[in-house]
C-alpha angles and dihedrals in degrees: 000000000000122000092254092055088052091050089050089053092048091244089122119040120240137178097244122207101179137355136189132170088271108029144039132200122194141161117272112241090219105043121193094192138027087270117036116163130172115216116197140172113239089226109082107247116168099222147333089274090064095044114124108231092235091061092054088051088058094040098053095069092046089053090049091050090052093051087047092048089052093047094241097118091089102040097037138247141206123245114202136178125179118211123198130340096298089049090055098247107162100175119050093222121095109259139164123210109214106196129179146104095129143020111309124215123214111220126186107283104201118079095218088050093054093052092052094060 
């Protein structure tokens, strides 16, 4: 069972922001911004690439509600999902990082590219 499934079941504690019957939003334990929330479906889905389109239709308003609850809908935020090893996905359970709370930078993302500049 993956770590997110254990969080959903309450086996691992989390600082929850919002929860519905299908989704959970909680604070990331290693934040990269003043606000860093993880948003996951309660159903185990390996990655965005495997996500049924109907689920995204339901997840979108949940994500928007999280952003509104945190007061980020006016100032802006970034929504990120990593897919597969090359995409940087560390946990094989669909999750979105909602980051904000200040002006965000956008550094180069590819290691070889970073070395060349």
